[in-house]
C-alpha positions as CSV (number, residue, x, y, z in Angstrom):
1,Y,131.8,130.5,-122.1
2,V,131.9,128.1,-119.0
3,E,130.2,129.0,-115.7
4,A,130.7,127.2,-112.5
5,E,128.8,127.5,-109.2
6,V,129.5,126.0,-105.8
7,D,126.5,125.5,-103.5
8,G,124.5,127.9,-105.7
9,A,126.9,130.8,-105.8
10,V,128.9,131.5,-109.1
11,F,132.6,131.1,-108.4
12,S,134.0,131.0,-111.9
13,G,133.0,132.2,-115.4
14,E,135.5,131.9,-118.2
15,V,135.5,132.7,-122.0
16,L,137.2,129.8,-123.8
17,G,138.4,129.8,-127.4
18,G,136.0,128.4,-130.1
19,G,138.2,125.3,-130.5
20,V,138.3,124.5,-126.8
21,L,135.9,121.6,-126.1
22,T,136.9,120.6,-122.6
23,K,137.5,122.3,-119.2
24,A,138.9,120.7,-116.0
25,Y,138.5,121.8,-112.5
26,S,140.7,120.3,-109.6
27,S,140.9,120.6,-105.9
28,L,137.2,120.4,-105.5
29,D,135.7,120.0,-102.0
30,H,133.7,116.8,-101.4
31,L,131.4,118.6,-99.0
32,K,130.1,121.0,-101.7
33,T,127.9,120.6,-104.8
34,Y,129.2,122.1,-108.0
35,T,127.0,123.1,-111.0
36,F,128.4,123.7,-114.4
37,R,127.0,125.4,-117.6
38,V,128.4,125.8,-121.0
39,Y,127.3,128.4,-123.5
40,A,128.2,128.9,-127.1
41,E,129.1,132.4,-128.4
42,N,129.3,134.0,-131.8
43,D,129.6,137.5,-133.2
44,A,125.9,138.0,-132.3
45,G,126.4,137.2,-128.6
46,R,126.1,134.4,-126.1
47,G,123.4,131.8,-126.7
48,T,121.4,129.8,-124.2
49,A,123.2,127.5,-121.8
50,F,123.1,123.7,-122.3
51,A,121.3,122.1,-119.4
52,A,123.3,122.6,-116.2
53,V,125.2,119.5,-114.8
54,S,125.8,119.1,-111.1
55,H,128.5,117.0,-109.4
56,Q,129.4,116.4,-105.8
57,P,132.9,114.9,-105.7
58,S,133.4,111.9,-103.6
59,I,136.4,110.5,-101.7
60,L,136.9,107.1,-100.0
61,P,135.2,106.9,-96.6
62,T,137.4,106.7,-93.5
63,E,137.3,103.5,-91.4
64,P,134.1,102.5,-89.5
65,Q,134.1,103.7,-85.9
66,G,133.6,101.8,-82.6
67,F,134.3,98.3,-84.0
68,T,133.8,95.6,-81.4
69,A,133.4,91.9,-81.1
70,T,131.2,90.3,-78.4
71,V,131.3,86.6,-77.8
72,D,127.6,85.5,-77.4
73,T,128.3,81.7,-77.0
74,P,131.4,79.7,-77.5
75,L,130.9,79.5,-81.3
76,H,129.1,82.8,-81.9
77,V,130.5,86.3,-82.1
78,R,128.5,89.5,-82.6
79,L,130.3,92.3,-84.5
80,R,129.1,96.0,-84.2
81,W,130.3,99.3,-85.6
82,T,129.2,102.7,-86.4
83,Y,129.4,104.9,-89.5
84,P,132.8,106.4,-90.5
85,A,133.5,109.9,-89.3
86,D,133.7,111.0,-93.0
87,T,131.7,109.0,-95.4
88,G,133.3,110.7,-98.4
89,R,129.9,112.6,-99.0
90,G,129.8,115.0,-96.2
91,G,129.6,112.7,-93.2
92,T,126.1,111.4,-93.6
93,G,125.4,107.7,-92.9
94,E,123.1,107.4,-95.9
95,A,126.2,107.9,-98.2
96,V,127.5,104.5,-97.2
97,V,126.1,101.8,-99.5
98,S,127.6,98.7,-97.9
99,F,130.2,97.4,-95.5
100,L,132.6,94.6,-96.1
101,V,133.3,92.1,-93.3
102,E,136.5,90.1,-93.5
103,R,137.1,87.0,-91.4
104,D,140.5,85.6,-91.0
105,D,140.5,81.9,-90.3
106,S,143.6,81.2,-92.5
107,P,146.8,83.0,-93.3
108,S,145.0,85.4,-95.7
109,Y,141.6,87.1,-95.6
110,T,139.5,84.8,-97.8
111,S,136.0,84.9,-96.3
112,L,134.4,88.2,-97.4
113,V,130.7,89.2,-96.7
114,E,129.2,92.4,-98.0
115,I,126.4,93.8,-95.9
116,S,124.2,96.9,-96.0
117,N,123.6,97.6,-92.3
118,N,125.8,97.9,-89.2
119,L,125.1,94.5,-87.5
120,A,126.4,91.1,-88.4
121,A,126.6,87.8,-86.5
122,C,129.1,85.2,-87.4
123,S,129.1,81.5,-86.3
124,G,131.2,78.7,-87.4
125,L,132.1,79.1,-91.1
126,S,129.3,81.5,-92.0
127,C,128.1,85.0,-91.1
128,D,124.4,85.8,-90.7
129,V,123.7,89.3,-91.9
């Protein structure tokens, strides 16, 4: 027997055959937390559930918002942005673990800098984060 909850409310319970050892759920909502339990049953009844497992699906975040570049001095630019409208985890900024800044000073983006806050200053051939 497999039981599934969404945000604490049971939405599915299903008896599976004794030889079935997997169950897949699709079309999950990334804004909700799902909890799953599996029980074994025999002719005496249903046993105790294995420890529940929880999962919150994630999707890729949308693009950062309000991206601007301000020239501070002739060789210094300050980049600013805000968190994406949808971070892939319900819209909270804490879900974003890093940002990737690409600088194009050649035909292809070859200078990549990964940062963990929303402010970077680039000067010459390097970025200060």
